[in-house]
Backbone bond lengths (Angstrom), bond angles and torsions (degrees), N, CA, C in turn:
res aa  C-N    CA-C-N  psi(-1)  N-CA   C-N-CA  omega(-1)  CA-C   N-CA-C  phi
1 M - - - 1.430 - - 1.559 112.03 -
2 I 1.416 113.33 133.19 1.407 116.07 -179.93 1.464 107.51 -82.90
3 A 1.310 123.41 137.86 1.468 122.12 -166.05 1.554 116.67 -87.87
4 F 1.279 117.41 -33.17 1.513 116.24 -174.47 1.501 108.46 -150.08
5 S 1.326 118.19 158.00 1.467 118.79 -179.20 1.561 109.36 -147.26
6 D 1.393 113.27 -165.09 1.435 118.05 -177.61 1.531 106.77 -131.40
7 I 1.407 112.71 46.37 1.384 118.90 178.75 1.516 112.41 -115.50
8 S 1.285 119.00 131.43 1.480 124.26 168.52 1.513 115.97 -98.30
9 V 1.250 120.18 121.09 1.415 129.20 -179.70 1.461 109.45 -91.98
10 I 1.327 117.32 127.66 1.502 121.75 -177.47 1.493 104.23 -119.83
11 I 1.315 115.86 124.36 1.489 126.12 171.19 1.390 116.23 -117.81
12 P 1.315 124.64 95.66 1.416 125.20 177.90 1.600 108.68 -66.45
13 Y 1.358 115.05 134.60 1.542 115.23 -171.73 1.518 108.70 -131.67
14 Y 1.353 117.41 129.34 1.398 121.15 -179.95 1.692 104.36 -147.97
15 N 1.401 109.93 100.18 1.439 118.66 170.03 1.526 112.54 52.33
16 R 1.231 114.57 39.76 1.565 118.67 179.96 1.492 108.34 -118.44
17 E 1.379 118.98 47.95 1.452 124.49 -175.77 1.534 107.86 -59.03
18 E 1.333 120.10 -36.96 1.482 120.54 -179.00 1.430 117.82 -66.94
19 F 1.312 117.39 -15.31 1.515 119.76 -172.47 1.562 109.83 -119.92
20 V 1.280 118.67 -25.61 1.430 118.54 -166.14 1.515 113.93 -64.18
21 D 1.367 115.87 -27.67 1.444 119.23 178.01 1.555 113.62 -59.05
22 Q 1.396 111.29 -45.11 1.502 115.02 -179.99 1.541 110.59 -66.16
23 A 1.318 119.23 -28.71 1.424 124.15 177.19 1.521 107.86 -69.32
24 V 1.303 120.07 -52.42 1.493 123.29 179.17 1.491 110.55 -59.18
25 Q 1.403 117.62 -45.97 1.531 115.97 -177.11 1.435 113.61 -63.00
26 S 1.365 115.42 -29.48 1.486 119.69 -179.65 1.510 112.18 -70.57
27 V 1.307 116.97 -21.46 1.471 124.91 178.49 1.613 104.46 -84.25
28 L 1.309 116.21 -48.49 1.412 117.10 175.21 1.486 119.91 -60.23
29 G 1.323 114.51 -23.30 1.549 124.80 -176.53 1.530 106.86 -93.36
30 Q 1.442 123.89 8.85 1.442 120.95 -179.38 1.692 107.58 -70.28
31 T 1.282 113.07 146.96 1.396 120.79 167.18 1.487 115.84 -64.71
32 L 1.321 114.03 -29.05 1.526 117.73 170.26 1.437 108.53 -111.07
33 K 1.316 120.86 112.89 1.451 123.15 -173.74 1.551 108.81 -79.66
34 P 1.310 116.99 136.37 1.515 121.72 176.65 1.413 115.71 -72.83
35 L 1.260 119.15 159.79 1.413 125.32 175.27 1.510 111.62 -64.47
36 E 1.340 116.29 -42.43 1.480 121.44 179.15 1.545 112.11 -151.77
37 I 1.258 116.58 159.81 1.447 118.59 169.99 1.536 106.59 -125.03
38 I 1.286 113.30 119.44 1.509 119.73 179.70 1.456 109.47 -107.54
39 I 1.367 114.99 118.14 1.475 122.11 177.97 1.524 105.93 -100.31
40 V 1.238 119.83 113.41 1.505 124.99 176.65 1.428 112.61 -90.98
41 N 1.314 118.12 107.09 1.406 123.03 -175.32 1.599 105.92 -85.75
42 D 1.268 115.82 109.16 1.486 121.02 -174.78 1.558 109.00 -89.38
43 C 1.358 110.60 63.27 1.480 121.01 171.67 1.533 110.32 55.66
44 S 1.369 116.70 49.44 1.497 120.99 177.16 1.524 109.84 -68.36
45 R 1.320 112.40 163.48 1.536 119.80 170.97 1.541 106.21 -59.03
46 E 1.359 109.24 148.26 1.447 120.56 -176.33 1.604 115.41 -49.00
47 S 1.357 114.10 -45.00 1.425 117.87 178.98 1.485 112.33 -64.39
48 A 1.372 117.49 -36.85 1.454 118.39 178.43 1.588 111.21 -71.23
49 R 1.281 116.23 -34.57 1.428 121.13 178.37 1.553 113.17 -62.20
50 R 1.468 111.95 -39.67 1.447 112.93 -175.97 1.511 110.62 -61.08
51 G 1.354 117.15 -31.81 1.422 116.84 178.77 1.412 120.88 -63.42
52 L 1.331 116.46 -8.47 1.467 122.99 179.39 1.578 108.69 -85.66
53 D 1.310 118.00 -15.70 1.400 117.43 -176.98 1.516 115.39 -60.89
54 R 1.333 117.41 -31.09 1.528 122.18 177.37 1.394 112.36 -59.13
55 Y 1.392 121.36 -19.80 1.507 122.11 179.72 1.529 112.57 -98.08
56 A 1.377 117.36 13.03 1.462 120.50 -175.58 1.565 112.45 -60.80
57 S 1.278 117.08 -27.17 1.515 124.03 -176.13 1.410 109.72 -88.32
58 T 1.314 122.32 -16.30 1.505 120.47 -175.38 1.488 111.34 -117.46
59 C 1.335 114.42 -23.94 1.445 116.87 -175.49 1.620 114.40 -128.10
60 K 1.305 117.84 160.47 1.438 121.33 173.62 1.457 106.80 -93.65
61 I 1.330 114.83 121.18 1.571 116.93 176.11 1.493 109.82 -97.21
62 L 1.351 113.74 118.79 1.482 117.21 176.89 1.514 109.03 -106.73
63 D 1.304 118.66 113.69 1.494 124.99 -179.36 1.446 111.49 -96.39
64 L 1.427 111.46 119.07 1.491 115.06 178.21 1.602 111.92 -90.58
65 P 1.228 115.67 143.65 1.577 118.61 -176.38 1.461 114.82 -67.62
66 R 1.293 116.15 -25.22 1.522 121.77 179.24 1.555 111.08 -141.43
67 N 1.249 113.01 159.04 1.538 115.41 -179.77 1.512 109.98 -74.29
68 V 1.268 121.83 126.29 1.426 125.68 178.13 1.457 117.76 -118.24
69 G 1.401 119.54 0.12 1.387 120.49 -177.78 1.473 114.82 86.05
70 L 1.320 118.57 172.58 1.523 121.40 -174.36 1.433 109.43 -71.25
71 A 1.276 123.85 -33.19 1.460 120.55 178.86 1.435 110.96 -68.90
72 G 1.324 122.35 -44.21 1.462 124.14 175.41 1.448 114.05 -61.40
73 A 1.267 115.17 -42.56 1.564 122.28 -179.74 1.516 110.89 -63.40
74 R 1.331 113.75 -44.34 1.534 115.05 176.81 1.430 112.95 -61.48
75 N 1.418 114.08 -44.29 1.510 119.91 179.50 1.498 110.58 -60.33
76 A 1.265 121.18 -38.96 1.457 124.88 176.61 1.514 111.51 -60.81
77 G 1.318 115.77 -37.22 1.471 119.93 178.10 1.536 111.27 -72.57
78 I 1.396 113.14 -44.22 1.478 116.13 177.32 1.468 113.21 -57.64
79 R 1.333 117.72 -37.79 1.555 122.88 179.45 1.427 112.32 -54.81
80 V 1.385 118.22 -42.50 1.415 119.63 -170.55 1.590 109.22 -104.02
81 A 1.266 121.53 2.17 1.416 123.96 178.53 1.569 114.27 -65.91
82 R 1.323 112.38 135.24 1.422 116.17 -175.18 1.525 111.61 -99.12
83 G 1.336 119.51 -11.64 1.427 122.01 -170.02 1.566 108.70 -87.73
84 K 1.355 108.59 156.77 1.497 119.44 174.01 1.474 109.21 -62.78
85 Y 1.311 118.26 -37.19 1.444 123.31 -177.70 1.586 110.92 -115.75
86 V 1.257 113.62 153.86 1.453 120.46 178.87 1.545 107.62 -121.89
87 A 1.339 119.61 132.92 1.512 121.93 170.61 1.539 108.12 -121.68
88 L 1.303 112.83 132.66 1.556 116.10 -175.09 1.605 102.28 -100.04
89 L 1.285 109.79 151.72 1.477 119.83 174.98 1.453 106.80 -147.99
90 D 1.323 123.48 121.10 1.438 125.81 171.73 1.513 112.60 -73.67
91 D 1.355 118.21 149.48 1.468 121.85 -168.85 1.489 116.54 -66.34
92 D 1.411 113.43 -10.48 1.484 115.06 178.85 1.482 115.70 -116.00
93 D 1.378 115.82 12.89 1.533 121.94 176.53 1.444 110.00 -106.63
94 I 1.302 113.18 175.92 1.552 122.90 -175.53 1.449 105.81 -138.86
95 W 1.430 118.63 137.22 1.360 129.30 164.88 1.555 112.97 -85.58
96 L 1.346 110.27 146.18 1.461 115.25 174.63 1.646 102.32 -88.37
97 P 1.337 116.26 161.55 1.534 117.25 -161.37 1.570 112.69 -67.01
98 R 1.352 119.55 -25.41 1.467 117.66 -175.10 1.578 108.40 -102.37
99 K 1.319 118.01 18.73 1.458 116.97 -177.74 1.579 113.12 -58.79
100 L 1.296 115.33 -52.93 1.496 116.91 -175.36 1.548 109.48 -66.23
101 E 1.268 118.89 -41.97 1.483 123.08 -178.50 1.452 110.12 -59.43
102 V 1.263 117.34 -47.34 1.546 122.91 -173.44 1.534 108.34 -64.88
103 Q 1.409 111.80 -48.06 1.430 112.74 -176.65 1.492 119.44 -74.40
104 R 1.411 116.49 -31.69 1.483 116.53 170.87 1.463 113.86 -63.55
105 K 1.344 116.73 -40.69 1.466 122.35 179.93 1.556 108.41 -58.97
106 H 1.355 117.11 -38.76 1.456 117.37 178.47 1.512 113.30 -64.10
107 M 1.407 110.71 -45.20 1.478 112.62 176.65 1.505 118.15 -61.54
108 E 1.303 114.99 -34.37 1.474 122.74 174.57 1.543 110.45 -63.54
109 D 1.370 111.73 -44.23 1.471 113.03 -178.81 1.570 115.44 -77.56
110 H 1.309 116.24 -11.59 1.454 121.30 -178.89 1.565 105.30 -128.38
111 P 1.203 123.77 80.75 1.519 126.63 -178.37 1.458 111.41 -61.82
112 E 1.466 114.60 -21.98 1.509 115.51 -176.08 1.524 108.68 -78.63
113 C 1.378 120.28 -8.38 1.367 123.08 -170.67 1.561 109.98 -88.09
114 S 1.434 116.21 133.24 1.426 117.29 178.43 1.635 113.55 -97.43
115 M 1.308 109.18 -28.86 1.601 113.96 179.09 1.473 107.24 -144.45
116 V 1.345 115.22 144.22 1.563 120.04 173.94 1.562 101.23 -126.31
117 H 1.344 114.40 144.41 1.408 121.47 173.95 1.517 109.30 -142.81
118 G 1.302 117.91 -170.79 1.523 110.92 178.92 1.557 110.32 -175.18
119 A 1.322 113.85 -169.37 1.475 123.45 -175.72 1.497 108.16 -71.32
120 V 1.323 119.34 163.44 1.501 123.13 175.47 1.446 108.69 -134.64
121 W 1.271 114.85 162.63 1.512 122.85 166.74 1.499 104.40 -98.38
122 A 1.300 120.48 114.86 1.366 123.98 170.59 1.517 112.16 -82.67
123 F 1.346 116.56 129.71 1.626 115.89 -176.91 1.483 106.64 -121.11
124 F 1.341 111.83 147.89 1.454 123.60 -172.24 1.607 112.56 -129.54
125 S 1.209 113.70 164.29 1.626 113.70 178.35 1.421 108.97 -93.59
126 D 1.407 118.71 -8.57 1.541 116.04 -170.99 1.547 111.37 -128.48
127 K 1.438 117.01 4.82 1.402 116.49 -176.73 1.575 107.51 -161.81
128 P 1.326 115.66 166.93 1.503 117.95 -172.42 1.584 109.31 -68.42
129 D 1.320 110.31 162.36 1.489 121.29 175.67 1.572 109.83 -56.36
130 Q 1.296 115.34 145.39 1.520 120.03 176.31 1.533 107.02 -124.67
131 L 1.338 111.87 138.86 1.436 119.12 172.47 1.533 111.67 -79.21
132 W 1.229 122.51 122.74 1.558 123.23 -178.11 1.521 104.16 -117.27
133 V 1.352 112.70 127.00 1.439 118.56 177.92 1.546 107.07 -130.97
134 W 1.379 116.71 124.18 1.530 116.82 -179.56 1.580 106.36 -114.39
135 C 1.194 122.51 17.49 1.435 122.67 -170.35 1.491 113.74 -145.08
136 E 1.323 115.53 170.20 1.477 122.82 173.49 1.594 109.22 -122.22
137 P 1.303 116.11 150.87 1.485 116.51 178.23 1.534 109.03 -54.12
138 G 1.367 115.46 150.84 1.453 118.44 173.11 1.526 111.44 104.97
139 S 1.256 120.20 -169.18 1.420 126.74 -172.04 1.616 103.13 -89.88
140 M 1.381 112.23 136.42 1.501 117.66 -177.78 1.595 108.12 -91.20
141 P 1.335 111.61 122.10 1.530 116.72 175.01 1.536 107.75 -71.18
142 L 1.447 111.33 155.18 1.482 117.64 172.42 1.526 112.15 -55.04
143 A 1.402 113.45 -38.35 1.446 121.43 -175.39 1.583 108.28 -53.95
144 K 1.299 117.28 -40.65 1.455 124.14 179.92 1.508 114.08 -75.84
145 A 1.355 114.68 -42.73 1.499 119.62 177.99 1.524 113.91 -58.37
146 L 1.384 116.88 -27.14 1.468 121.74 178.80 1.555 112.67 -79.84
147 T 1.268 120.42 -3.07 1.518 122.88 175.90 1.504 112.18 -103.05
148 D 1.304 112.63 158.91 1.516 115.02 179.24 1.456 112.61 -75.76
149 K 1.308 122.26 -19.33 1.504 123.22 -178.57 1.495 113.65 -63.73
150 Y 1.418 119.14 -30.57 1.473 120.98 -174.55 1.494 103.66 -110.35
151 W 1.276 114.27 143.51 1.474 125.33 -171.17 1.541 111.02 -155.58
152 A 1.316 116.09 160.25 1.478 121.10 167.70 1.441 111.64 -128.52
153 C 1.316 121.31 117.61 1.460 126.74 -178.26 1.524 105.29 -73.18
154 P 1.451 113.88 123.39 1.441 115.72 -178.73 1.559 118.25 -53.26
155 S 1.336 111.79 -37.44 1.424 115.38 177.13 1.564 116.08 -64.02
156 S 1.279 115.29 -11.51 1.500 120.54 178.73 1.532 109.22 -106.73
157 M 1.288 118.13 -0.66 1.543 116.93 -178.06 1.449 113.34 -78.70
158 F 1.411 115.76 132.01 1.432 124.76 -178.74 1.448 103.65 -138.44
159 F 1.352 116.01 114.46 1.507 117.49 -172.80 1.507 109.32 -140.06
160 R 1.365 111.42 169.71 1.497 118.05 -178.37 1.549 102.37 -83.76
161 A 1.318 113.49 129.73 1.455 117.85 -176.40 1.556 111.79 -57.48
162 Q 1.289 118.39 -32.77 1.466 117.74 -174.53 1.620 109.43 -76.35
163 A 1.253 115.26 -28.23 1.438 115.66 178.59 1.500 110.66 -66.97
164 A 1.406 115.57 -40.95 1.525 121.19 175.79 1.482 110.08 -58.10
165 R 1.396 116.54 -44.59 1.457 116.38 -176.51 1.505 109.69 -75.59
166 D 1.272 123.92 -25.86 1.469 126.91 179.24 1.539 109.10 -62.12
167 I 1.427 118.56 -33.46 1.455 119.37 -174.38 1.492 106.97 -102.95
168 G 1.335 119.18 6.92 1.477 119.16 176.29 1.497 113.64 86.60
169 G 1.242 117.01 21.40 1.582 119.64 178.27 1.487 110.77 60.94
170 F 1.275 113.32 -150.83 1.470 120.87 -177.33 1.537 110.07 -90.79
171 D 1.273 113.06 146.06 1.539 117.15 -174.63 1.638 108.49 -78.88
172 P 1.247 117.66 113.04 1.468 119.29 -175.53 1.601 112.67 -71.81
173 A 1.309 116.24 -10.88 1.454 122.92 171.32 1.518 115.85 -61.03
174 F 1.367 114.90 -19.44 1.378 120.74 -177.65 1.581 112.07 -107.93
175 R 1.291 115.32 116.82 1.528 121.01 174.19 1.475 110.54 -78.10
176 Q 1.387 121.25 -29.48 1.309 130.67 170.23 1.526 111.50 -122.05
177 C 1.390 114.57 170.36 1.325 116.12 174.29 1.485 122.80 62.80
178 E 1.305 116.42 3.51 1.453 129.71 177.87 1.439 111.07 -60.27
179 D 1.358 118.47 -25.99 1.548 119.54 -177.45 1.504 105.15 -80.08
180 R 1.302 122.96 -40.44 1.466 121.82 -179.28 1.548 109.23 -70.56
181 D 1.313 119.56 -34.91 1.433 118.55 174.41 1.529 111.89 -64.73
182 F 1.248 116.22 -38.52 1.535 121.66 -177.85 1.543 105.23 -63.89
183 L 1.393 117.51 -48.35 1.394 120.58 -179.26 1.666 112.54 -58.15
184 I 1.339 110.65 -45.03 1.454 113.51 -179.96 1.615 114.51 -62.44
185 R 1.361 113.71 -39.46 1.395 120.73 173.57 1.472 118.45 -61.12
186 L 1.332 114.98 -42.05 1.491 120.63 170.11 1.505 109.36 -56.40
187 C 1.319 118.37 -53.96 1.503 118.06 -169.71 1.565 106.50 -68.99
188 A 1.486 117.67 -38.31 1.376 117.30 -176.40 1.619 108.88 -66.88
189 A 1.214 119.07 -22.46 1.446 122.94 176.95 1.524 111.83 -79.50
190 G 1.322 119.36 -6.32 1.463 128.29 -178.82 1.405 113.83 82.41
191 L 1.418 116.24 14.15 1.484 116.68 175.85 1.551 112.88 -79.24
192 R 1.286 112.28 148.37 1.472 118.53 -176.92 1.516 111.74 -83.73
193 V 1.277 119.04 128.65 1.475 124.78 176.00 1.498 106.69 -119.22
194 H 1.351 116.70 124.37 1.428 118.32 -172.45 1.654 102.15 -115.82
195 C 1.314 108.64 161.03 1.499 117.69 178.70 1.513 111.03 -125.46
196 I 1.368 116.27 133.64 1.444 119.07 173.57 1.610 104.64 -105.40
197 P 1.321 113.65 121.17 1.464 115.58 178.84 1.559 118.12 -62.94
198 E 1.373 111.91 -18.86 1.498 114.79 -177.91 1.559 111.05 -70.86
199 P 1.158 116.70 126.47 1.588 120.50 179.58 1.549 106.00 -70.20
200 L 1.402 113.50 124.96 1.527 117.70 174.26 1.491 109.92 -129.20
201 V 1.292 117.15 20.28 1.510 123.49 179.55 1.502 111.31 -137.84
202 R 1.365 113.50 139.80 1.514 116.80 171.47 1.525 101.77 -102.56
203 L 1.332 124.91 120.79 1.341 132.10 -179.05 1.545 109.43 -101.49
204 R 1.315 118.78 110.89 1.399 122.22 -175.65 1.478 111.14 -74.65
205 R 1.402 114.25 124.85 1.428 125.27 175.51 1.451 113.26 -131.12
206 E 1.393 115.53 45.29 1.451 125.17 177.49 1.476 108.81 -84.13
207 N 1.283 119.59 176.01 1.381 123.78 -175.69 1.539 110.82 -83.51
208 H 1.338 115.41 66.06 1.503 125.72 178.09 1.516 103.60 -126.16
209 D 1.438 108.49 162.24 1.496 119.30 -175.88 1.513 104.58 -65.65
210 R 1.358 116.94 125.20 1.466 118.00 171.13 1.550 105.24 -153.60
211 L 1.286 113.56 160.33 1.494 120.14 -173.77 1.372 111.79 -57.37
212 T 1.454 121.42 -40.77 1.460 122.17 -171.79 1.502 110.77 -63.33
213 L 1.312 121.89 -15.82 1.474 123.52 -179.44 1.567 110.37 -73.22
214 H 1.350 116.08 -25.17 1.433 119.21 -174.99 1.665 107.76 -93.25
215 K 1.286 110.92 75.53 1.484 117.40 -169.66 1.528 112.56 -64.76
216 W 1.374 123.48 -32.92 1.353 125.28 -179.40 1.577 110.40 -74.41
217 T 1.266 116.36 -31.36 1.443 120.96 175.56 1.485 109.48 -70.25
218 I 1.369 111.03 -42.56 1.548 118.03 174.87 1.476 112.99 -57.61
219 L 1.359 115.40 -43.14 1.423 121.07 -177.59 1.522 109.14 -64.28
220 R 1.347 117.16 -46.81 1.539 116.93 -178.91 1.381 112.71 -62.15
221 T 1.412 119.66 -40.23 1.466 118.40 -179.54 1.519 112.02 -75.02
222 D 1.347 124.27 -28.06 1.381 129.75 170.81 1.535 106.42 -55.03
223 L 1.309 115.75 -53.20 1.505 120.20 -178.34 1.530 111.39 -58.63
224 K 1.335 114.91 -44.29 1.462 120.97 176.83 1.571 108.01 -56.83
225 M 1.316 117.38 -48.04 1.458 122.01 -179.29 1.573 111.51 -60.52
226 C 1.302 112.49 -42.94 1.499 116.58 177.89 1.534 113.58 -60.04
227 W 1.383 113.62 -41.09 1.502 120.78 178.25 1.436 109.57 -67.31
228 K 1.331 123.70 -36.78 1.424 126.53 177.07 1.451 109.02 -54.07
229 H 1.383 114.95 -46.04 1.479 124.08 -168.51 1.565 108.41 -97.72
230 R 1.256 120.12 17.02 1.438 121.05 -170.67 1.509 115.07 -57.31
231 K 1.324 114.43 -33.44 1.537 118.73 177.14 1.495 109.40 -68.50
232 L 1.370 120.27 -32.64 1.444 117.78 176.97 1.531 113.45 -69.40
233 Y 1.352 112.17 -40.84 1.465 118.27 176.47 1.500 113.79 -59.58
234 R 1.427 114.31 -40.17 1.478 117.68 -179.80 1.582 107.43 -71.68
235 R 1.231 115.90 -36.44 1.494 119.78 -178.95 1.472 113.71 -65.02
236 V 1.314 115.84 -39.54 1.448 120.29 -178.30 1.558 112.07 -87.89
237 Y 1.264 115.73 -43.75 1.511 118.42 -174.91 1.518 117.17 -122.37
238 G 1.308 115.33 -3.43 1.539 112.61 -170.20 1.500 108.07 77.69
239 M 1.365 109.87 -174.78 1.514 116.65 -178.73 1.506 108.71 -66.24
240 C 1.335 121.70 -16.58 1.558 118.60 178.67 1.491 110.54 -66.01
241 G 1.449 116.82 -26.95 1.420 118.99 179.20 1.573 109.95 -62.93
242 I 1.285 115.30 -48.90 1.538 119.72 -178.37 1.596 106.15 -59.49
243 V 1.310 117.09 -50.36 1.434 119.74 -178.93 1.561 111.99 -56.64
244 S 1.356 119.14 -44.94 1.360 123.48 -176.95 1.523 111.33 -62.51
245 F 1.425 115.87 -46.70 1.424 121.46 175.64 1.453 112.91 -56.75
246 V 1.249 120.05 -43.97 1.416 127.51 -174.84 1.665 106.90 -67.68
247 L 1.286 114.84 -41.03 1.441 120.10 178.57 1.496 109.70 -65.74
248 E 1.369 117.73 -44.11 1.457 121.77 178.12 1.564 111.28 -56.88
249 K 1.274 117.32 -54.51 1.485 122.08 -171.62 1.527 108.79 -72.79
250 T 1.368 122.61 -28.65 1.450 123.13 174.26 1.544 112.10 -65.89
251 R 1.364 108.47 -38.79 1.563 113.46 -179.21 1.437 110.36 -66.75
252 I 1.231 117.71 -28.97 1.512 124.81 179.69 1.565 107.99 -70.96
253 A 1.366 109.76 -50.80 1.466 115.58 -171.70 1.482 112.05 -64.57
254 T 1.391 116.29 -34.50 1.473 121.06 -172.56 1.482 112.23 -92.60
255 R 1.286 116.68 -0.46 1.511 118.94 -179.96 1.501 109.99 -65.75
256 E 1.370 112.02 133.27 1.415 124.55 -174.71 1.478 115.46 60.16
257 T 1.372 120.21 22.30 1.517 124.72 169.59 1.467 105.83 -96.58
258 R 1.283 112.49 131.76 1.541 119.58 178.91 1.458 110.81 -54.73
259 F 1.294 114.40 135.22 1.626 121.83 176.30 1.522 106.10 72.53
260 L 1.300 122.46 -54.73 1.417 122.25 -172.71 1.485 112.59 -65.01
261 D 1.390 115.46 -40.62 1.491 118.33 179.39 1.425 111.49 -61.26
262 G 1.307 122.46 -39.57 1.386 123.04 -178.18 1.543 112.13 -72.34
263 A 1.384 113.00 -33.23 1.478 116.79 178.13 1.465 109.54 -69.61
264 G 1.299 119.69 -39.46 1.476 126.35 176.66 1.514 111.94 -59.82
265 R 1.252 118.12 -47.09 1.470 123.24 177.77 1.460 112.69 -61.36
266 L 1.450 112.74 -39.93 1.508 118.95 179.45 1.566 108.20 -63.54
267 L 1.336 117.28 -48.76 1.441 120.19 -177.74 1.438 110.33 -56.93
268 L 1.340 121.13 -40.85 1.430 121.23 -172.06 1.530 109.71 -79.60
269 R 1.289 117.99 -7.12 1.531 120.13 171.41 1.626 107.24 -71.23
270 F 1.339 118.81 -20.82 1.336 120.97 -173.97 1.564 113.49 -114.77
271 V 1.260 111.35 -16.61 1.566 117.39 -175.11 1.614 104.78 -126.93
272 D 1.229 115.51 114.44 1.550 118.13 178.30 1.557 112.43 -84.14
273 V 1.280 113.15 138.98 1.472 116.40 162.36 1.534 110.99 -77.38
274 D 1.325 115.22 108.91 1.462 122.46 -164.19 1.500 106.60 -142.54
275 Y 1.385 117.58 110.03 1.418 120.45 176.08 1.453 107.83 -104.86
276 S 1.286 117.32 115.91 1.416 128.28 -177.23 1.483 107.72 -121.74
277 V 1.451 118.69 110.05 1.348 126.38 -177.32 1.487 112.24 -66.17
278 R 1.321 115.45 132.78 1.485 122.15 -177.28 1.523 108.89 -58.71
279 K 1.396 113.21 149.68 1.482 120.42 177.55 1.474 110.56 -59.95
280 N 1.311 114.10 135.82 1.496 124.35 176.00 1.494 112.90 69.20
281 Y 1.370 118.27 13.17 1.477 119.26 174.76 1.505 112.77 -64.26
282 R 1.484 113.78 135.64 1.435 115.01 -178.58 1.647 102.67 -115.19
283 D 1.270 117.23 121.88 1.452 118.58 179.37 1.469 112.92 -79.37
284 P 1.386 116.39 130.04 1.427 117.94 -175.71 1.449 117.01 -54.80
285 T 1.417 116.96 -28.16 1.410 119.03 -179.88 1.500 111.40 -77.85
286 Q 1.339 118.43 -12.08 1.438 123.58 -175.19 1.610 105.31 -142.95
287 P 1.337 119.19 62.55 1.409 116.79 -168.93 1.455 116.84 -67.55
288 D 1.228 119.40 -18.78 1.513 122.71 179.85 1.458 112.49 -86.44
289 V 1.318 120.55 -3.17 1.406 121.69 -173.37 1.575 107.55 -114.25
290 V 1.409 113.21 122.86 1.459 121.56 174.51 1.445 103.75 -113.07
291 E 1.344 114.06 111.20 1.534 116.97 -179.19 1.491 111.28 -147.15
292 P 1.282 114.83 133.46 1.501 116.52 178.02 1.514 111.94 -62.13
293 Q 1.325 121.82 132.75 1.366 123.37 -178.89 1.598 109.05 -131.50
294 R 1.190 115.52 144.14 1.552 121.06 173.50 1.550 113.12 -140.56
295 V 1.288 109.05 124.84 1.463 113.47 176.30 1.480 109.25 -119.14
296 V 1.327 116.17 122.75 1.458 120.14 -178.98 1.456 109.20 -106.10
297 G 1.339 118.57 131.32 1.454 119.04 173.18 1.538 117.17 -81.39
């Protein structure tokens, strides 16, 4: 067992007293012990807050005076973090024991890398675990970060604290999709984001209240995020990039919705989700490479 490290773990917490113990115990059970565990209480109800008192000897509890959402809570943790590295963990997810050890080694072996993330095991209450992978090994280009096919699960994010501060952390204007916005801004800044295909996180997908269940809210925020980065979409793909992203997200939101699901599938029979990178486009993460790229959804 490695005894000590330079990693700050940040756990945003909001009324998840039934799950947070599993999250915290998965950090305490790491083969590489973190420098600190920061639980950011995002103005939970009083009864849920009292449950955090049992971690006072092992964690730093940061109480926010008002609810700011995941982006604001993570930023609050990043501001006080003392570690060279920051690892995020949502309060309902679980790390596998070697998560910190594997990711820190990757960062040390790849000094050009600003963030590493990876695959996850999604677990459910009514079916077997599923392996979810949204990435490919190597550095993620901005062109891929702009699509829906590629993503970084927040509970798998491990990044250099200074890199997050340099881009202004997470955007608190987003109550959802703040993770995709963060990923896009890292890549747009030319910072390297790597993926480890080994699953090191268990992502809870049981029948509990979570943001991903609110699909119409997610769609609205996704469209807001796309509009924020419209200049990037146009620079990389032209207007077809914006259209393709909207089609992708609308298809997901209307899935299994009466009438709308059928209409969405009918539309996609005639309109393809097709990301074709513009001629002579240079990706900021690979500025010396000019290469035609095509991503089809």
